C-alpha positions in Angstrom: 10.2 -22.2 44.3 7.9 -22.7 41.3 5.1 -20.9 43.1 7.4 -17.9 43.8 8.3 -17.7 40.1 4.6 -17.6 39.2 4.0 -14.7 41.6 7.1 -13.0 40.2 5.8 -13.2 36.6 2.3 -12.2 37.7 3.8 -9.1 39.4 5.7 -8.2 36.2 2.7 -8.6 34.1 0.6 -6.5 36.4 3.3 -3.8 36.4 3.3 -3.8 32.6 -0.5 -3.5 32.4 -0.6 -0.8 35.1 2.1 1.3 33.4 0.3 0.9 30.0 -3.0 2.1 31.6 -1.3 4.9 33.6 0.7 6.3 30.7 -0.7 7.7 27.6 0.9 9.5 24.6 0.8 13.3 25.2 -1.9 15.0 23.1 -0.9 17.0 20.0 -1.5 20.2 21.9 1.2 19.3 24.4 3.9 19.1 21.7 5.5 21.8 19.6 8.7 22.5 17.6 10.6 25.7 17.2 13.7 27.5 16.0 13.3 26.5 12.3 16.6 26.4 10.5 16.2 26.1 6.7 12.9 24.4 7.4 14.3 22.0 10.0 13.2 22.8 13.7 16.1 22.6 16.0 14.1 22.0 19.2 11.1 19.9 20.1 9.2 20.5 23.3 6.6 18.4 25.2 4.5 19.4 28.2 4.6 16.6 30.7 2.8 15.7 33.9 3.6 12.9 36.3 -0.1 12.0 36.8 -2.8 10.8 34.5 -5.4 11.7 37.1 -5.3 14.0 40.1 -7.2 14.1 43.4 -8.3 17.6 44.6 -5.6 19.1 46.9 -2.9 16.6 45.8 0.5 17.6 44.6 2.1 16.5 41.3 4.8 17.6 38.9 4.6 19.5 35.6 7.4 20.3 33.2 8.6 21.0 29.7 10.9 18.5 28.1 13.3 20.0 25.5 14.9 17.7 22.8 17.6 19.5 20.8 19.4 18.6 17.6 23.1 17.6 18.0 25.4 20.5 19.0 22.5 22.9 19.6 21.7 24.2 23.1 19.4 26.4 25.2 20.3 28.5 28.2 20.2 28.2 32.0 18.5 30.9 34.2 21.9 32.7 34.1 22.9 32.4 30.4 26.4 33.7 31.1 28.3 36.1 28.9 25.8 35.8 26.0 22.4 34.3 25.3 19.0 34.6 26.9 17.6 32.7 29.9 14.9 30.1 28.9 11.5 31.1 30.1 8.4 29.0 30.9 5.3 30.8 31.9 2.3 28.9 33.3 -1.4 29.5 32.8 -3.2 27.0 35.0 -6.7 27.8 36.5 -7.3 25.6 39.5 -3.6 24.7 39.7 -0.9 26.4 41.8 2.5 26.0 40.2 5.7 26.6 42.1 9.1 27.9 40.9 10.9 26.3 38.0 13.5 23.7 39.0 16.7 23.7 36.9 19.0 20.7 36.6 22.7 21.4 36.8 23.7 23.1 33.5 26.6 22.4 31.2 29.3 25.1 30.6 30.0 26.2 27.0 33.2 28.1 26.1 34.4 29.7 23.0 37.7 28.3 21.6 39.7 31.2 23.1 37.8 31.1 26.4 36.7 34.7 26.0 33.0 33.9 26.4 31.4 31.4 28.8 27.7 30.5 28.7 25.6 28.0 30.6 22.8 25.8 29.4 21.6 22.4 28.2 22.1 20.3 25.1 20.6 17.1 23.8 17.6 16.8 26.3 16.5 18.4 29.5 13.3 18.6 31.6 12.6 21.9 33.3 9.8 21.3 35.9 8.0 22.6 38.9 5.9 21.3 41.7 2.1 21.8 41.3 -0.9 21.4 43.5 -4.5 20.9 42.4 -7.2 23.1 44.1 -9.3 21.6 46.8 -12.4 22.6 44.9 -11.2 21.1 41.5 -13.8 19.1 39.6 -14.0 17.7 36.1 -10.6 18.3 34.5 -7.8 20.8 34.9 -6.1 22.5 31.9 -2.5 23.5 32.1 -0.8 25.8 29.5 2.9 26.7 29.2 4.3 29.5 27.1 7.9 28.7 26.3 10.5 31.3 25.1 14.0 30.0 24.4 17.1 31.0 22.4 18.4 27.9 20.5 22.1 28.3 19.6 25.0 26.7 17.9 27.2 29.0 15.8 24.1 31.1 15.3 21.1 31.6 17.5 17.4 31.2 16.6 14.6 32.3 19.0 11.8 29.8 19.7 8.4 30.6 21.0 6.0 27.7 21.7 2.6 27.3 23.4 1.8 24.0 24.9 -1.4 22.8 26.6 -2.9 19.6 28.0 -5.6 18.6 30.5 -5.7 16.1 33.4 -8.9 14.6 34.8 -9.9 15.1 38.4 -10.8 11.9 40.3 -11.0 10.4 43.7 -7.4 9.2 43.7 -4.2 10.5 42.1 -2.9 8.1 39.5 0.8 8.4 38.6 2.0 8.3 35.0 4.8 5.6 35.1 6.9 6.8 32.2 6.7 10.5 33.0 7.5 9.7 36.7 10.8 8.2 35.6 11.6 11.3 33.6 10.8 13.6 36.4 12.8 11.5 38.9 15.8 11.6 36.6 15.5 15.4 36.3 15.0 15.8 40.1 18.2 13.9 40.7 20.1 16.5 38.7 18.7 19.5 40.5 21.2 20.9 43.1 20.0 20.6 46.7 20.9 22.9 49.5 24.3 22.3 51.2 22.5 21.1 54.4 20.4 18.6 52.5 23.5 17.4 50.7 25.4 16.8 54.0 28.0 19.5 53.4 29.2 22.6 55.1 30.3 25.5 52.9 32.4 28.5 54.2 33.7 31.6 52.5 36.7 33.6 53.6 37.2 36.8 51.6 40.6 38.5 51.2 39.1 41.9 52.0 36.3 43.2 54.3 34.8 45.2 51.5 34.3 45.0 47.7 35.1 48.0 45.6 33.0 49.0 42.5 34.6 48.0 39.2 37.5 46.2 40.9 38.4 42.5 41.3 38.0 40.5 44.6 39.0 37.1 45.8 38.7 34.6 48.6 38.7 30.9 49.6 35.6 28.6 49.6 35.9 25.6 51.8 33.6 22.6 51.4 33.6 19.8 54.0 31.4 16.7 54.4 29.7 16.4 57.8 30.3 12.7 57.8 34.0 13.2 57.3 34.2 11.5 53.9 36.9 12.7 51.4 35.5 15.0 48.8 35.6 13.7 45.3 37.4 15.4 42.4 35.6 17.7 40.2 35.1 18.0 36.4 35.6 21.3 34.5 32.5 23.4 34.7 31.8 22.3 38.3 30.7 25.7 39.4 28.0 27.9 37.7 27.3 31.3 39.3 23.9 32.9 39.4 23.3 36.5 38.4 23.9 38.6 41.4 23.2 42.4 41.5 26.5 44.2 42.1 28.7 41.4 40.7 29.8 41.3 37.1 31.8 38.0 37.2 32.5 35.1 39.6 34.4 31.8 39.1 35.9 29.0 41.2 39.1 27.1 40.6 39.8 23.8 42.4 42.5 23.5 45.1 43.5 20.4 47.2 41.5 19.3 50.3 38.1 20.7 49.4 39.3 24.2 48.9 38.3 26.4 46.0 39.7 29.8 45.1 37.1 32.5 44.3 37.8 35.2 41.8 35.4 37.8 40.8 34.8 41.4 39.6 32.4 43.9 41.2 30.1 45.9 39.0 30.7 49.6 38.3 27.6 50.5 40.4 27.0 49.4 44.0 23.7 47.5 44.9 21.5 48.7 47.7 22.0 45.5 49.6 25.3 43.6 50.1 25.7 41.0 47.3 25.9 37.3 47.9 28.0 34.4 46.6 25.3 32.4 44.8 25.5 29.5 42.4 25.5 25.8 42.0 28.4 23.5 42.8 28.8 19.9 41.6 31.2 17.5 43.2 32.4 14.3 41.6 33.1 13.2 38.0 31.3 11.2 35.3 33.0 8.1 36.5 32.3 8.5 40.3 28.9 10.1 40.0 27.8 13.7 40.8 26.5 15.4 43.9 25.2 18.9 43.2 24.4 21.6 45.8 23.3 25.2 46.0 25.7 27.7 47.6 24.4 31.0 49.0 26.7 32.9 51.3 27.0 36.6 52.0 29.8 38.5 50.4 31.1 41.9 51.7 29.5 45.4 51.4 30.4 47.2 48.2 32.3 50.5 48.6 31.8 53.0 45.8 35.1 54.1 44.2 34.9 57.4 42.3 35.7 56.9 38.6 38.0 59.5 37.0 36.7 59.8 33.5 39.4 59.9 30.8 38.7 62.2 28.0 39.1 61.1 24.4 42.2 62.0 22.4 41.9 65.2 20.4 39.7 64.7 17.4 38.4 61.3 18.4 35.4 60.9 20.7 35.4 57.5 22.4 32.8 54.8 22.9 32.1 53.7 26.4 31.6 49.9 26.3 30.8 48.3 29.7 32.6 45.0 30.1 35.5 46.0 27.8 39.1 45.9 29.0 40.1 48.7 31.4 42.1 50.6 28.8 38.9 51.2 26.7 36.6 52.1 29.6 36.2 55.7 28.6 33.3 58.0 29.5 32.1 59.8 26.4 31.2 63.5 26.8 27.6 64.5 26.8 28.2 66.1 23.4 31.2 66.2 21.2 31.8 68.7 18.5 33.2 67.3 15.2 37.0 67.4 15.3 38.7 70.4 14.0 35.6 72.2 12.8 35.3 76.0 13.0 32.1 78.0 13.1 32.6 79.1 9.5 33.0 75.6 8.3 29.9 74.5 10.2 27.9 77.3 8.6 29.1 76.2 5.2 28.2 72.6 5.9 24.8 73.7 7.2 24.1 75.8 4.1 25.0 73.1 1.5 23.5 70.4 3.7 20.2 72.3 3.6 20.4 72.7 -0.2 21.0 69.0 -0.6 17.9 68.3 1.5 15.8 69.5 -1.5 16.8 66.3 -3.3 15.7 64.0 -0.4 12.4 62.2 -0.6 11.1 63.9 2.5 11.0 67.3 1.0 10.3 66.3 -2.6 6.4 66.5 -2.4 6.6 70.1 -1.1 9.4 70.9 -3.6 7.2 69.8 -6.5 4.2 71.7 -5.1 6.3 74.9 -4.9 7.6 74.3 -8.4 4.0 74.1 -9.6 3.2 77.4 -7.8 6.2 79.1 -9.4 5.2 77.9 -12.8 1.8 79.4 -12.3 3.4 82.8 -11.3 6.2 82.7 -13.8 4.6 85.0 -16.3 3.8 87.7 -13.7 6.0 90.5 -12.6 9.4 89.6 -11.1 8.5 91.5 -7.9 5.4 89.3 -7.5 7.5 86.1 -7.9 10.1 87.5 -5.6 7.4 88.2 -2.9 6.4 84.5 -3.0 10.0 83.4 -2.9 10.7 85.6 0.1 7.5 84.3 1.8 8.6 80.7 1.2 12.1 81.4 2.5 10.7 83.3 5.4 8.5 80.3 6.3 11.5 78.0 6.2 13.9 80.2 8.2 11.3 81.2 10.7 10.4 77.6 11.3 14.0 76.6 11.6 14.5 79.3 14.2 11.4 78.2 16.1 12.8 74.6 16.0 16.1 75.9 17.3 14.3 77.7 20.2 12.5 74.5 21.1 15.8 72.6 21.2 17.3 75.3 23.5 14.3 75.2 25.8 14.3 71.4 26.1 18.1 71.4 26.6 17.8 74.0 29.3 15.4 71.7 31.1 18.2 69.1 31.3 17.0 66.8 28.4 18.9 65.7 25.3 17.3 66.0 21.9 18.4 65.4 18.4 17.5 66.2 14.8 14.0 64.8 14.0 13.2 64.4 17.7 9.6 65.7 17.2 8.9 62.6 15.1 9.3 60.5 18.3 5.9 61.9 19.4 2.7 60.2 18.1 0.6 63.4 18.4 3.1 65.3 16.2 3.1 62.6 13.6 -0.7 62.7 13.6 -0.8 66.5 13.2 1.6 66.5 10.3 -0.4 63.6 8.6 -3.6 65.6 9.0 -2.0 68.7 7.4 -0.8 66.6 4.5 -4.2 65.1 3.9 -5.8 68.6 4.1 -3.3 69.9 1.6 -4.0 67.0 -0.8 -7.8 67.6 -0.6 -7.2 71.2 -1.3 -5.3 70.3 -4.5 -8.1 67.9 -5.4 -10.6 70.8 -5.2 -12.5 69.6 -2.2 -12.2 73.1 -0.7 -10.4 76.3 -1.7 -8.1 78.5 0.3 -9.3 81.7 -1.5 -12.1 82.7 -4.0 -11.6 84.5 -7.3 -13.9 87.3 -8.6 -14.0 90.9 -7.8 -11.0 93.2 -7.4 -11.3 92.9 -3.6 -11.3 89.1 -3.8 -8.3 89.4 -6.1 -6.4 91.2 -3.4 -7.5 88.6 -0.8 -6.3 85.9 -3.2 -2.9 87.6 -3.5 -2.7 87.8 0.3 -3.7 84.2 0.8 -1.2 83.2 -1.9 1.7 84.7 0.1 0.4 83.1 3.2 0.2 79.8 1.4 3.9 80.2 0.4 4.8 80.8 4.1 2.8 77.6 5.0 4.6 75.6 2.3 8.0 76.8 3.8 6.8 75.6 7.3 5.7 72.3 5.8 9.1 71.9 4.0 11.0 72.2 7.3 8.6 69.8 9.1 9.0 67.1 6.4 12.8 67.7 6.1 13.5 66.7 9.7 13.2 62.9 9.2 15.9 63.2 6.5 19.6 63.8 6.8 22.0 64.9 4.1 25.7 64.9 3.6 27.4 67.6 5.7 24.1 68.5 7.4 24.5 66.0 10.2 28.0 67.2 11.1 26.8 70.9 11.1 23.8 70.1 13.3 25.9 68.1 15.6 28.3 71.0 15.9 25.3 73.3 16.8 23.9 71.0 19.4 27.2 70.9 21.2 27.6 74.7 21.1 25.9 77.7 22.8 22.5 79.3 22.0 23.9 81.8 19.5 25.6 79.1 17.5 22.5 77.0 17.4 20.4 79.8 16.0 23.0 80.7 13.5 23.5 77.2 12.2 19.8 76.6 11.9 19.4 79.9 10.0 22.1 78.8 7.5 20.4 75.4 7.2 17.1 77.2 6.4 18.8 79.4 3.7 20.2 76.3 2.1 16.8 74.6 2.0 15.2 77.7 0.4 18.1 78.1 -2.1 16.3 76.7 -5.3 13.6 79.4 -5.1 15.9 82.1 -4.1 17.9 81.4 -7.3 14.7 81.8 -9.3 14.5 85.4 -8.1 18.2 86.2 -8.1 18.9 85.0 -11.7 17.3 87.2 -14.2 15.1 85.5 -16.8 15.3 82.1 -15.1 11.7 82.2 -13.9 10.5 83.0 -17.5 11.9 79.6 -18.7 9.4 77.7 -16.6 6.5 76.2 -18.6 3.6 78.5 -19.4 0.4 78.1 -17.4 -2.3 76.0 -19.1 -4.8 73.2 -18.7 -1.9 70.8 -17.8 -1.4 72.6 -14.5 -4.8 71.5 -13.1 -3.8 67.8 -13.7 -0.4 68.5 -12.3 -1.9 70.0 -9.2 -4.1 66.9 -8.7 -1.1 64.6 -9.2 0.8 66.5 -6.5 -2.1 65.8 -4.2 -1.3 62.1 -4.6 2.3 62.8 -3.8 1.3 64.4 -0.5 -1.0 61.4 0.2 1.9 59.0 -0.3 3.9 61.0 2.3 0.9 60.5 4.6 1.0 56.8 4.0 4.7 56.8 5.0 3.8 58.7 8.2 1.1 56.2 9.0 3.8 53.5 8.8 6.0 55.6 11.1 3.0 55.6 13.6 3.1 51.9 13.6 6.7 52.0 14.9 5.6 54.5 17.6 2.2 53.2 18.8 1.7 49.8 17.1 -1.2 48.7 14.9 -3.8 50.2 17.3 -2.0 53.6 16.9 -2.2 53.3 13.1 -5.9 52.5 13.3 -6.5 55.6 15.5 -4.5 57.8 13.0 -6.5 56.5 10.1 -9.8 57.2 11.9 -8.5 60.8 12.5 -7.6 61.2 8.8 -11.1 60.1 7.8 -12.4 62.9 10.1 -10.0 65.4 8.4 -11.4 64.3 5.0 -15.0 64.7 6.3 -14.2 68.1 7.8 -12.5 69.3 4.6 -15.6 68.2 2.6 -18.0 70.0 5.0 -15.8 73.1 4.8 -15.9 72.9 1.0 -19.7 72.7 1.1 -19.8 75.7 3.5 -17.7 77.8 1.1 -20.3 77.3 -1.6 -23.1 78.4 0.7 -23.9 81.7 2.1 -25.2 83.2 5.3 -26.1 81.0 8.2 -25.6 77.7 6.2 -22.0 78.6 5.7 -21.3 79.1 9.4 -23.2 75.9 10.2 -21.0 74.0 7.8 -17.8 75.4 9.3 -19.0 74.6 12.8 -19.9 71.1 11.7 -16.4 70.6 10.2 -14.7 71.8 13.4 -17.0 69.6 15.5 -16.1 66.5 13.5 -12.4 67.2 13.8 -12.5 68.0 17.6 -14.7 65.1 18.5 -12.8 62.5 16.4 -9.4 63.9 17.4 -10.3 63.8 21.1 -11.4 60.2 20.8 -8.8 58.8 18.4 -5.6 60.7 19.2 -5.0 58.9 22.5 -1.8 57.0 22.2 -0.9 56.5 25.9 -0.1 52.9 26.7 0.1 51.8 23.1 3.3 49.8 22.5 5.4 50.2 19.4 6.0 47.5 16.8 9.5 46.1 17.3 12.0 47.5 14.9 12.8 44.9 12.3 16.1 45.5 10.5 16.3 44.6 6.9 19.8 43.3 7.6 20.0 39.6 8.4 21.7 38.6 11.7 21.1 42.1 13.2 20.6 42.3 16.9 19.3 45.1 19.2 21.9 47.5 20.4 23.2 46.6 23.9 26.4 47.8 25.5 27.1 44.5 27.1 26.7 42.6 23.9 28.9 45.1 22.0 31.6 44.6 24.7 31.3 40.8 24.5 31.7 40.9 20.7 34.7 43.1 20.9 36.2 40.9 23.6 35.7 37.9 21.3 37.7 39.7 18.6 34.8 40.6 16.3 34.5 43.9 14.5 31.3 45.7 15.4 28.9 47.7 13.1 26.3 49.8 14.9 23.4 51.2 12.8 21.7 54.1 14.6 18.4 54.4 12.9 14.7 55.1 13.2 11.5 54.1 11.4 10.8 57.8 10.5 14.3 58.4 9.1 14.0 58.0 5.3 17.8 58.4 4.9 18.2 55.4 7.2 15.7 53.3 5.2 17.4 54.3 2.0 20.8 53.2 3.2 19.4 49.9 4.6 17.7 48.9 1.4 20.2 50.1 -1.1 23.5 49.4 0.7 23.4 47.3 3.9 21.3 44.6 2.2 23.5 44.3 -0.9 25.1 40.9 -1.4 28.7 42.2 -1.4 28.1 44.0 1.9 26.5 41.0 3.6 29.4 38.8 2.3 31.9 41.2 3.8 30.1 41.1 7.1 30.1 37.3 7.1 33.7 37.0 5.9 35.0 39.3 8.7 32.5 38.0 11.3 31.1 41.4 12.0 28.7 41.7 14.9 25.8 43.9 13.5 23.8 45.9 16.0 20.7 48.2 15.4 20.2 51.1 17.8 16.5 52.0 17.2 15.8 55.7 17.9 12.2 55.6 16.7 11.1 56.4 20.2 13.1 58.3 22.8 16.1 56.3 24.1 18.5 58.2 26.4 21.3 55.7 25.7 21.1 56.3 22.0 20.7 60.1 22.4 23.9 60.1 24.5 25.8 58.0 22.0 24.8 60.3 19.1 25.9 63.4 21.0 29.2 61.7 22.1 30.1 61.3 18.4 29.2 64.8 17.3 25.8 63.8 15.8 22.4 65.4 16.6 20.3 62.7 15.0 20.1 59.6 12.9 21.5 58.0 10.7 24.8 57.4 12.3 27.0 54.4 11.6 29.9 53.3 13.8 32.5 50.7 12.9 34.5 49.5 15.9 37.7 47.5 15.7 38.4 45.0 18.5 42.0 46.1 18.3 41.1 49.7 18.9 37.6 49.9 20.5 38.4 53.4 21.9 38.6 54.8 18.3 35.4 54.0 16.5 35.0 55.1 12.9 32.0 57.2 12.1 30.7 56.7 8.5 29.0 59.4 6.4 25.2 59.7 6.5 24.8 58.5 2.9 26.5 55.2 2.5 28.0 53.3 -0.4 28.8 49.7 -0.5 32.5 50.4 -1.0 32.5 52.8 2.0 31.1 50.1 4.3 33.2 47.2 3.0 36.5 49.2 3.3 35.5 50.3 6.9 34.8 46.7 7.8 38.2 45.6 6.4 40.0 48.3 8.4 38.2 47.2 11.5 39.2 43.6 11.0 42.8 44.5 10.3 42.7 43.8 6.6 44.5 46.3 4.3 42.2 48.3 2.0 43.8 46.8 -1.1 43.3 43.2 0.1 40.8 41.2 -1.8 
């Protein structure tokens, strides 16, 4: 007996020594924290292996252990009605890593049961089977990129990179502590029904499913050994994401029967969908047995949807996942309610006039004011000629833009105001013109030369041509801006026929040219402008810097279209524009052959650099970052989920190149009283970024009578079919009152 005890203690001591040798603290590179919340990370991750040494060709397990703060959670591979699936990407030269294994998840419900999500809290180990290469030598390095959304009342994204190495040896040595953790996680991973000793059958109530309609059936689970099935806890079934199925759930019935209830998606999948998910039998007291279920459902029959038009004067928002009474298909384009052609023309004219006060047009406006001051002391007819040339440049460009819109629309595509700024090449071209204009103002080159009577006539001709060019530039720079009344008028035009489009755009051009038409039409007004003098040379150079500041803004816009690489390519092209302008200026001062050589050299620099630098294919945009906290990207499903949860919704339709959008963001939407109102009324804030083409956003703009951004929608959960469209220029009071109305609070409530 005493001898047996000595052997027992020796075995325990050897086990302790072996586990100490076999287990080592993970290196620092294998640990990371994420989701910082006021400086406190809400999740800690560790890259684990169940071996401390591996033999070539042997199998082992690798995984990422998540430790979460109390009440915080991450998501399962099907996050449910909200959230994002947790992702683990492996980079392991010399190691083959299998599919990620997911322990059975917990079910999280909102207090009103309107939203159901699936995931893990406290601690979980997501792992996979791995195999070392037969040719492995030295050591093997495993890296894991982890992306998770860590949530409580709010959600914080977490991105972590983990890495560790394992030596290659003649034998595989197991890590004792990690093996315990992997075995515990393995025990929670659902097995197939066959491996679990169960038979699962499904009997549907119908032989086919119908798109957009509910379905039901009975799931029967029986043990092959005849044992009585244990009871189940709430959250015993978690469905996987299945193409063609919007929702599935099971409710428990006596004798191993479960009632299946689900909803088919609005579109039919190519292959018949399947009943897939994980099912856990038992309770916390009796212990759990989890299994995978994967059974065929029925083919999906497409049911034609009869679209319901919006009530008169109120285009509706189509929100997938919303209750049936708000499932309305918005028209491809909706004219503003109750607007006649005459009213639209009036709106277009005054909207164009107000555009002159917008920051987009101001540099050209100031440049034109300088030109008129230079001409003010000349004959009225001379001033009028330039005013007409400037107006003609504006109206002609507006009509050209309208024709482009009509041609694109005839091809079956939707466009909106400012659509050309969604193209990197167009932005680069405008930027190059602005830099060239600025260099001309700095005196690097001249459009015309002074001197003889003949050259004076040429100068006059070139001056008129320059006024036309300034009108063209005014229109080009005006398109990223919107003004009160203008958006409504353009939306009316885009929803109408070709004649209306051309008429509205002409009225818009007349409004934009209004300030300089007034100078000609009002007698004596031009004479009140400052007299020409030395100050004008300094003013001209100052305006050159104004044009360069606009080029800086367009470079930033390029970052939203083509990323940092696109910005670098644009800057290289602008340097070439500067060199070309300098060479052209030198050529102007020369004569004969040298002049033509200089001009050819300038063109060669522009063509060569442009051909190399202006290639933006494959360059990704910089993600739009809203200045409003808690903003999330626009998504129809998320909007529907927020409305279903009883939250008012605010959607900001914006673009990086839209200065009016940026002005509203920085002066209104980020104000403390607006943010407080959003928080108090639990507003779900979404950003619909139209920096680059997005068919969904174009459709939504047209559905609400708008041709471009900005557009602001406030949607009440009590009336989601009647969203409120706010004006293009916001005020804090406008937003706050709209949010109060959407949440059911009276306007005079405090």
